[in-house]
DOMAR-163597 format. One line per 8 residues: number of its first residue (from 0); their letters; for each residue x, y, z of C-alpha. Coordinates in pm, 1 decimal, padded with zeros to 6 digits. Example, Ala and Ser with C-alpha at 12.3 -4.5 7.8 and 13.67 -1.06 7.14 Angstrom:
! DOMAR-163597
0) AS) 01230.0,-00450.0,00780.0; 01367.0,-00106.0,00714.0
END
This chain:
! DOMAR-163597
0) XXXXXXXX) 06114.1,08806.9,10089.7; 06239.6,08635.6,09774.2; 06223.7,08256.5,09795.5; 06578.8,08137.8,09857.4; 06731.5,07855.6,09659.5; 06869.8,07563.7,09859.7; 07248.0,07569.9,09893.2; 07563.5,07459.7,10074.8
8) XXXXXXXX) 07801.9,07718.4,10220.8; 08162.5,07593.2,10217.1; 08381.9,07782.2,10464.3; 08758.3,07759.3,10410.6; 08931.9,07828.4,10742.0; 08634.1,07693.5,10936.7; 08841.3,07630.6,11250.3; 08932.0,08000.7,11270.1
16) XXXXXXXX) 08810.5,08289.4,11480.7; 08592.0,08458.6,11216.4; 08383.5,08145.0,11164.5; 08335.5,08099.8,11537.8; 08262.5,08463.7,11627.6; 08080.0,08599.6,11322.5; 07985.4,08360.6,11044.5; 07812.8,08078.8,11232.7
24) XXXXXXXX) 07639.4,08311.2,11486.5; 07519.0,08518.5,11188.2; 07382.9,08210.2,11012.4; 07222.9,08094.1,11336.9; 07044.6,08430.1,11370.5; 06912.0,08388.9,11016.6; 06795.9,08037.4,11107.4; 06608.1,08166.4,11412.4
32) XXXXXXXX) 06438.1,08430.2,11195.8; 06344.6,08161.0,10940.1; 06547.4,08342.9,10673.8; 06763.8,08055.3,10548.5; 06672.9,07830.3,10255.0; 06456.8,07530.3,10337.1; 06749.6,07298.8,10263.3; 07074.3,07452.9,10375.6
40) XXXXXXXX) 07406.6,07324.5,10507.3; 07748.0,07450.0,10608.7; 08055.6,07246.1,10519.9; 08356.1,07360.2,10720.7; 08695.8,07302.8,10560.3; 09042.6,07336.2,10713.6; 09357.2,07139.0,10799.2; 09248.4,07073.8,11159.0
48) XXXXXXXX) 09140.6,06714.6,11216.5; 08778.1,06710.9,11329.4; 08460.2,06511.1,11284.9; 08118.1,06660.6,11219.4; 08040.5,06612.2,11590.1; 08354.6,06786.4,11720.8; 08305.2,07070.4,11471.1; 07950.3,07123.1,11597.8
56) XXXXXXXX) 08065.3,07114.4,11958.2; 08339.7,07373.6,11901.9; 08093.7,07609.6,11734.0; 07837.0,07561.3,12010.2; 08100.0,07681.0,12257.8; 08154.2,07986.8,12039.9; 07782.4,08062.7,12040.9; 07770.2,08032.7,12420.8
64) XXXXXXXX) 08059.3,08281.3,12444.6; 07896.1,08529.0,12204.4; 07827.9,08884.1,12326.5; 07464.8,08847.2,12227.2; 07355.8,08539.2,12419.1; 07202.5,08284.1,12183.3; 06984.8,07989.3,12277.6; 07194.4,07670.1,12311.9
72) XXXXXXXX) 06894.9,07438.4,12266.2; 06795.1,07607.4,11940.2; 07157.3,07593.5,11828.3; 07162.4,07215.7,11871.8; 06881.1,07192.8,11616.9; 07061.7,07429.0,11381.7; 07388.7,07236.2,11428.3; 07245.8,06938.3,11242.0
80) XXXXXXXX) 07314.5,07138.3,10925.8; 07686.3,07176.9,11011.4; 07939.6,06939.2,10857.7; 08316.2,06923.1,10840.5; 08578.9,06804.0,10595.2; 08948.5,06804.9,10678.7; 09170.5,06888.6,10380.6; 09487.1,07083.6,10313.1
88) XXXXXXXX) 09355.5,07386.1,10115.1; 09697.6,07427.9,09958.0; 09710.5,07069.0,09825.9; 09536.0,07028.1,09489.2; 09486.9,06650.9,09536.0; 09271.4,06710.2,09843.3; 09005.6,06886.6,09635.6; 08889.9,06549.5,09504.5
96) XXXXXXXX) 08790.5,06470.2,09864.9; 08607.6,06802.7,09886.8; 08425.0,06740.8,09558.8; 08323.2,06391.4,09672.6; 08189.5,06518.5,10006.3; 08000.9,06802.8,09840.4; 07840.3,06565.7,09591.8; 07732.0,06330.6,09872.5
104) XXXXXXXX) 07584.9,06614.3,10081.1; 07417.2,06771.1,09779.5; 07244.7,06444.9,09685.7; 07135.1,06362.4,10041.9; 07011.3,06713.4,10126.2; 06870.2,06815.1,09788.7; 07059.3,07143.6,09754.3; 07049.5,07127.1,09372.6
112) XXXXXXXX) 07424.2,07180.4,09318.4; 07422.9,07536.9,09460.2; 07753.9,07604.8,09635.9; 07895.9,07920.5,09798.2; 08267.0,07920.8,09887.7; 08374.6,08154.4,10169.4; 08747.6,08232.5,10201.9; 08775.1,08287.3,10579.1
120) XXXXXXXX) 09146.0,08216.7,10566.7; 09480.5,08397.0,10544.5; 09497.8,08617.2,10230.8; 09819.2,08438.2,10130.4; 09600.4,08131.6,10060.0; 09343.9,08304.8,09837.8; 09512.3,08248.9,09503.0; 09599.4,07882.2,09559.0
128) XXXXXXXX) 09244.6,07800.8,09678.0; 09094.5,07978.1,09376.9; 09326.6,07785.4,09141.9; 09248.9,07454.5,09311.8; 08873.0,07513.6,09295.3; 08911.6,07582.1,08924.9; 09130.2,07276.6,08864.3; 08867.9,07058.2,09034.5
136) XXXXXXXX) 08586.8,07216.8,08831.6; 08404.2,07319.9,09148.1; 08328.4,07667.3,09010.6; 08153.4,07556.4,08691.6; 07796.3,07657.1,08618.0; 07643.4,07447.6,08340.0; 07463.3,07633.1,08063.1; 07136.1,07441.0,08088.9
144) XXXXXXXX) 07149.4,07399.4,08465.2; 07012.3,07656.0,08711.6; 07269.6,07564.4,08979.1; 07495.6,07849.0,09088.1; 07849.8,07866.0,09223.4; 07962.6,08177.8,09415.0; 08272.2,08280.6,09606.9; 08299.4,08528.2,09897.0
152) XXXXXXXX) 08643.2,08685.5,09941.0; 08735.5,08855.5,10268.8; 08950.3,09168.0,10275.6; 09228.0,09256.4,10222.5; 09189.6,09243.3,09844.1; 09561.0,09258.4,09782.7; 09842.4,09448.7,09951.5; 09867.6,09726.3,09690.1
160) XXXXXXXX) 09743.1,09801.0,09338.8; 09969.4,09544.9,09169.2; 09873.1,09258.2,09402.6; 09506.0,09363.5,09391.3; 09513.8,09342.4,09011.8; 09682.1,09000.9,09025.9; 09416.0,08871.9,09266.7; 09137.9,09004.0,09042.9
168) XXXXXXXX) 09294.1,08835.0,08739.5; 09323.6,08504.4,08928.2; 08959.7,08530.2,09036.6; 08836.1,08615.7,08687.2; 09037.4,08332.1,08534.8; 08829.8,08084.6,08738.4; 08504.5,08266.5,08823.7; 08293.6,08519.0,08635.9
176) XXXXXXXX) 08249.5,08862.7,08796.5; 07879.5,08793.7,08883.3; 07999.0,08492.2,09085.7; 08245.3,08698.3,09294.6; 08140.8,08865.0,09622.5; 08417.9,09077.6,09776.4; 08289.2,09131.8,10128.0; 08335.9,09453.1,10325.1
184) XXXXXXXX) 08144.8,09418.8,10650.9; 08113.7,09797.8,10690.6; 07875.6,09799.0,10393.3; 07652.8,09550.5,10577.4; 07587.4,09788.7,10865.7; 07228.1,09910.6,10879.2; 07317.2,10279.6,10900.3; 07545.9,10260.5,10595.6
192) XXXXXXXX) 07263.0,10104.8,10396.0; 07023.1,10365.7,10531.6; 07241.5,10637.3,10378.6; 07100.5,10537.6,10040.3; 06740.6,10562.5,10162.8; 06807.8,10878.3,10362.0; 06959.6,11055.4,10063.4; 06737.0,10944.1,09780.1
200) XXXXXXXX) 06393.8,10912.0,09942.8; 06386.9,11251.1,10117.6; 06331.6,11559.6,09906.7; 06461.9,11790.5,10180.5; 06821.4,11658.7,10180.5; 06922.0,11556.7,09829.1; 06888.9,11912.9,09686.5; 07139.6,12029.4,09953.0
208) XXXXXXXX) 07383.9,11740.2,09898.3; 07639.0,11932.3,09688.8; 07911.5,12196.6,09682.5; 07658.7,12482.3,09691.2; 07541.4,12398.3,10042.3; 07799.1,12161.8,10197.7; 08112.1,12317.7,10345.6; 08299.5,11996.7,10427.5
216) XXXXXXXX) 08242.6,11633.6,10524.1; 08406.9,11420.9,10794.3; 08430.5,11042.3,10807.0; 08565.6,10902.5,11134.3; 08630.1,10542.5,11239.4; 08776.5,10542.0,11590.3; 08871.9,10238.4,11796.8; 08962.4,10219.0,12165.0
224) XXXXXXXX) 09150.3,09891.4,12125.8; 09509.7,09844.3,12020.8; 09628.8,09572.8,11785.7; 09590.5,09286.4,12032.8; 09743.0,08965.9,11893.6; 09747.5,09093.6,11534.6; 10097.4,09240.7,11554.9; 10246.8,09042.9,11265.5
232) XXXXXXXX) 09960.8,09129.7,11029.9; 09917.1,09488.7,11139.6; 10284.6,09583.6,11133.7; 10296.3,09484.2,10766.4; 09967.5,09658.8,10691.4; 09890.6,09975.1,10889.5; 09579.2,10190.2,10918.1; 09578.6,10312.7,10556.4
240) XXXXXXXX) 09558.9,09959.9,10417.8; 09354.2,09814.1,10702.0; 09078.4,10077.7,10718.1; 09099.3,10356.9,10460.3; 09152.9,10168.2,10134.4; 08843.9,09955.3,10189.0; 08597.3,10052.1,10465.7; 08621.9,10430.5,10467.4
248) XXXXXXXX) 08652.5,10482.5,10092.6; 08349.0,10259.3,10044.6; 08152.5,10480.2,10286.0; 08280.9,10786.0,10097.5; 08150.5,10631.6,09774.4; 07798.8,10599.6,09916.2; 07800.0,10952.7,10062.0; 07920.8,11114.4,09740.2
256) XXXXXXXX) 07757.5,10902.4,09466.8; 07506.3,11034.0,09215.2; 07149.1,10899.2,09225.6; 07147.6,10567.1,09038.0; 06887.8,10520.4,08761.3; 06754.2,10217.5,08949.4; 06828.3,10041.0,09274.6; 06997.3,09733.2,09133.2
264) XXXXXXXX) 07350.4,09614.4,09203.4; 07486.5,09715.7,08862.3; 07354.0,10073.5,08878.0; 07445.8,10138.4,09242.8; 07798.7,10004.9,09207.2; 07850.4,10197.7,08883.3; 07788.7,10522.1,09071.1; 08027.6,10443.8,09357.9
272) XXXXXXXX) 08300.9,10349.3,09109.1; 08258.6,10689.2,08941.4; 08330.2,10853.3,09278.3; 08652.9,10654.9,09322.8; 08759.6,10741.2,08969.5; 08697.0,11111.9,09043.1; 08918.2,11128.5,09353.2; 09185.7,11394.3,09311.8
280) XXXXXXXX) 09520.0,11211.1,09320.8; 09743.6,11266.5,09621.6; 10085.7,11278.2,09459.3; 10446.5,11293.2,09576.4; 10431.4,11671.8,09594.5; 10129.4,11699.2,09825.9; 10134.4,11390.0,10048.7; 10269.3,11585.4,10346.5
288) XXXXXXXX) 10003.8,11857.2,10306.5; 09717.6,11609.3,10262.2; 09796.1,11315.2,10491.5; 09903.1,11290.5,10856.6; 10005.1,10960.1,11009.8; 10053.0,10875.7,11374.1; 10136.8,10593.1,11611.4; 10005.7,10548.6,11964.7
296) XXXXXXXX) 10252.7,10571.0,12251.6; 10252.6,10447.3,12609.9; 09991.8,10606.0,12831.6; 09785.2,10560.5,13145.3; 09405.7,10531.2,13113.3; 09188.4,10502.7,13424.2; 09488.3,10384.8,13624.9; 09590.0,10120.3,13373.0
304) XXXXXXXX) 09922.2,10140.4,13188.4; 09862.9,10102.7,12813.2; 10169.4,09995.8,12613.4; 10279.0,10191.7,12309.1; 10245.5,10036.4,11964.8; 10616.8,09955.0,11944.0; 10589.0,09765.0,12273.6; 10309.5,09539.3,12144.3
312) XXXXXXXX) 10370.1,09169.5,12077.0; 10520.7,09085.0,11734.5; 10581.1,09454.3,11648.8; 10917.9,09586.3,11532.9; 11054.7,09806.2,11818.3; 11155.1,10060.1,11550.7; 10832.4,10024.8,11351.1; 10708.9,10316.7,11143.3
320) XXXXXXXX) 10371.5,10158.7,11073.5; 10085.6,10402.5,11123.6; 09805.7,10327.7,11371.3; 09638.4,10661.0,11289.8; 09569.8,10829.5,10956.0; 09398.8,11159.7,10884.3; 09367.2,11290.1,10531.2; 09202.8,11560.5,10322.6
328) XXXXXXXX) 09045.2,11432.2,10002.1; 08876.1,11607.4,09709.9; 08633.5,11468.9,09453.2; 08675.1,11636.7,09116.5; 08326.8,11637.1,08972.2; 08041.0,11884.4,08925.0; 07863.0,11793.6,09251.8; 08161.0,11803.2,09489.7
336) XXXXXXXX) 08428.3,12021.6,09327.7; 08613.0,12218.9,09598.7; 08448.0,12044.6,09897.2; 08708.6,11881.3,10125.3; 08636.1,11536.5,10269.7; 08829.0,11470.9,10590.9; 08891.1,11105.2,10670.3; 09024.0,10991.1,11007.9
344) XXXXXXXX) 09083.5,10650.5,11163.2; 09296.4,10525.5,11446.8; 09351.5,10278.7,11726.4; 09368.4,10360.3,12099.6; 09144.1,10665.2,12057.7; 08906.5,10783.0,12335.2; 08597.0,10598.3,12214.4; 08479.1,10340.1,11965.0
352) XXXXXXXX) 08271.2,10518.7,11704.3; 08216.4,10530.0,11329.2; 08025.8,10825.5,11191.6; 07979.8,11066.8,10902.4; 07936.9,11440.2,10968.7; 07799.9,11665.5,10695.1; 07890.7,12029.0,10774.3; 07661.1,12266.7,10588.2
360) XXXXXXXX) 07771.6,12617.2,10497.2; 07702.9,12905.4,10731.1; 07441.1,13163.6,10644.2; 07584.0,13426.8,10406.1; 07544.0,13703.6,10663.3; 07504.8,13689.4,11039.9; 07212.5,13881.3,11186.0; 07238.5,13793.4,11550.7
368) XXXXXXXX) 07488.8,13897.1,11812.7; 07557.1,13796.7,12171.0; 07757.7,14032.0,12393.7; 07877.6,14219.0,12086.8; 07999.7,13905.3,11908.1; 07846.0,13761.1,11594.4; 07681.2,13423.6,11647.2; 07687.6,13160.0,11375.3
376) XXXXXXXX) 07562.0,12805.1,11421.6; 07649.4,12604.3,11109.1; 07415.8,12309.5,11066.7; 07555.4,11959.0,11104.1; 07402.8,11629.8,11000.5; 07561.4,11341.5,11193.9; 07508.0,10986.5,11072.4; 07621.4,10743.7,11340.8
384) XXXXXXXX) 07716.8,10403.1,11198.7; 07826.9,10245.9,11527.6; 07756.2,10229.6,11819.2; 07427.2,10397.8,11925.7; 07324.0,10389.9,11559.8; 07116.4,10683.9,11447.5; 07097.8,11024.9,11285.1; 07129.9,11369.5,11446.4
392) XXXXXXXX) 07062.0,11710.7,11293.5; 07159.3,12025.7,11478.2; 07053.6,12382.3,11407.6; 07025.2,12722.1,11573.8; 06727.8,12824.1,11788.0; 06655.8,13128.7,12001.9; 06705.8,13084.2,12373.6; 06388.2,13188.1,12562.2
400) XXXXXXXX) 06404.6,13535.3,12711.3; 06506.3,13880.9,12602.5; 06728.5,13934.9,12301.6; 06833.3,13694.4,12031.0; 07074.6,13454.0,12192.3; 07115.3,13170.7,11938.4; 07183.0,12826.6,12076.3; 07254.8,12494.4,11903.9
408) XXXXXXXX) 06983.7,12231.2,11950.3; 06958.9,11870.7,11833.4; 06695.8,11664.5,11659.2; 06791.1,11298.2,11677.1; 06672.9,10950.8,11581.3; 06807.2,10624.8,11726.5; 06746.9,10278.5,11588.0; 06703.4,10170.3,11949.3
416) XXXXXXXX) 06384.2,10382.8,11954.8; 06220.7,10127.1,11727.5; 06160.3,09903.3,12028.9; 06179.4,09532.2,11953.9; 06340.7,09584.5,11613.4; 06694.8,09448.9,11629.5; 06977.0,09547.6,11396.3; 07114.4,09257.8,11198.3
424) XXXXXXXX) 07488.7,09199.0,11229.5; 07676.2,09308.0,10916.6; 07790.8,08953.4,10837.8; 07438.5,08823.5,10890.1; 07305.2,09070.8,10632.9; 07580.7,09013.5,10378.6; 07560.7,08634.2,10401.1; 07188.8,08657.7,10331.5
432) XXXXXXXX) 07251.9,08891.8,10036.2; 07496.0,08642.2,09884.2; 07248.8,08354.8,09928.4; 06989.4,08574.4,09755.5; 07235.7,08652.6,09477.4; 07236.6,09027.8,09548.5; 07589.0,09179.9,09515.1; 07481.5,09544.6,09572.1
440) XXXXXXXX) 07669.3,09577.3,09902.8; 07979.3,09390.4,09784.2; 08279.8,09558.3,09620.7; 08329.3,09511.4,09248.6; 08671.9,09446.2,09100.6; 08705.7,09786.2,08932.1; 08610.8,09960.5,09258.8; 08880.2,09774.7,09450.9
448) XXXXXXXX) 09142.8,09867.7,09191.7; 09032.5,10232.6,09185.1; 09071.7,10255.8,09563.8; 09418.1,10100.0,09547.5; 09508.6,10339.3,09265.8; 09425.4,10629.1,09499.0; 09618.8,10511.1,09808.8; 09920.0,10356.7,09630.0
456) XXXXXXXX) 10107.0,10687.7,09576.5; 10079.7,10759.5,09950.8; 10217.8,10416.2,10041.0; 10495.3,10453.6,09780.8; 10587.1,10795.6,09920.0; 10615.1,10662.4,10275.9; 10819.5,10364.4,10156.8; 11060.0,10585.0,09962.0
464) XXXXXXXX) 11103.5,10832.0,10250.2; 11143.1,10623.8,10565.9; 11259.4,10928.7,10762.9; 10945.5,11132.3,10695.9; 10761.2,11228.1,11012.0; 10526.2,10991.5,11188.0; 10375.4,11158.1,11494.3; 10325.8,10993.4,11831.0
472) XXXXXXXX) 10003.4,11035.4,12024.9; 09936.2,10907.8,12377.4; 09694.7,10614.7,12386.8; 09349.7,10744.4,12479.5; 09377.1,11075.4,12292.0; 09233.7,11184.8,11955.4; 09557.0,11136.7,11762.7; 09845.7,11372.4,11684.7
480) XXXXXXXX) 09767.1,11744.7,11695.0; 09924.0,11780.0,11347.9; 09599.3,11631.2,11207.8; 09426.8,11962.0,11293.4; 09648.9,12140.7,11041.3; 09457.0,11969.9,10758.6; 09185.9,12231.5,10820.9; 09302.0,12544.5,10643.8
488) XXXXXXXX) 09030.4,12781.6,10772.4; 09075.2,12946.0,11116.3; 08851.1,12800.0,11384.6; 08782.5,12474.8,11200.2; 08852.4,12150.2,11379.4; 08755.6,11784.8,11389.4; 08425.8,11679.0,11537.3; 08496.6,11500.2,11867.2
496) XXXXXXXX) 08214.3,11252.8,11926.1; 08100.3,11095.2,12247.9; 07998.2,10732.9,12251.8; 07631.9,10831.5,12277.0; 07481.0,11020.7,11986.7; 07264.4,11242.8,12210.0; 07578.7,11381.9,12376.3; 07735.9,11440.7,12039.6
504) XXXXXX) 07982.7,11724.2,12018.8; 08037.5,11745.7,12393.6; 08353.0,11645.0,12574.0; 08252.8,11373.6,12815.1; 08405.3,11103.6,13030.0; 08409.0,10778.9,12834.8
END
């Protein structure tokens, strides 16, 4: 591994849930694997009044509550690198206190002036924090000094194209693009990264990865949970903004990209941006034919009454915010022209799963029959991103016995088969990439704007036609049946995954 430069990670919003559940546990995992710089510290920043000791104690409690049980004794050793500074992030005068504390820590720890700022805070605070960092000179990299300054920005990157462009301009007024890391935790998942290796290191798949052999592609991100306590945020956002504009379009970019000339951040991100720029616009005239939105309704699951979306806390009882989106997308380039990409995401669906399904074309003529009917088994390649991470390929084989009865069989790989090898959490991986100075798996400004440019007309259409249909679906089902109408060919339908990859394609009790 590349030798890591010493640094201090400054977390704005350090008293929040993300720091407690994801960021600090991720850093602790890196510490246990000896993958942090020799001299490393975290400086938590927020309005909450705390000392270094109380900050450490609160994070230790978070580690003890973590799903993956971590070792409290080891954490106490790691916690010596955790510090806290109480400031008002919206008050420019307080940044003098931050600068003073950073200078003191830097000199005592020997971190050579390398600072990473992480905005784990409400998006409404992004612009003011960026401006205040710039006013205090905390972003400056001196010409003859090797010290770096970087900033990690959590999604959402704006609320629409206009606000996304404003945020990018604010960022670029203070930081240079190479200093900016727009984090999308989906890109940190091992199986998403493996898509690049799977595609470009295997000669048997890349020649088939085009319109000549692929019939259609599905991308699904299903969640069993509702909105929980996020009613205020979600009711102003919805599934299109919350999931499609960032996570699912980024996955689409990796699936559909051309082979980069080299595996560096500039080349890889150039190719994904080209995909976003090639998306066929969904305009006013074809929104209804290309996009279906839904909202979960009251239901009973395993004897438990599940409230409908409009009954959730902090949600408008007449809300028309979508909790489900299904859409048909086309990429207008030589590789993918005419191949539909079906994207689907929703809350309160039957299982939690994120996967990509590549549907290959059927054989041009069908040789085999069963009971007088033609038998066709189109090949599917299923790339499971979460949970039960792995890859499954299915194809037709002859059932033993007389005749030619063709049956679908599976060939599958699971990361769990690798024994003691554990999958790094997405935040763990992306934090390490930022410390290494590798932005490959972070969104670039032009990519963010291209994605907003694609979804904006859909959002504008819904806003201008408040009476346009939004379909209800009972909690615990696969969304409104109208989503099936996106498939124009008879017999085509969505792939309905089970939680376990080996049971893929079967209806099962979840």
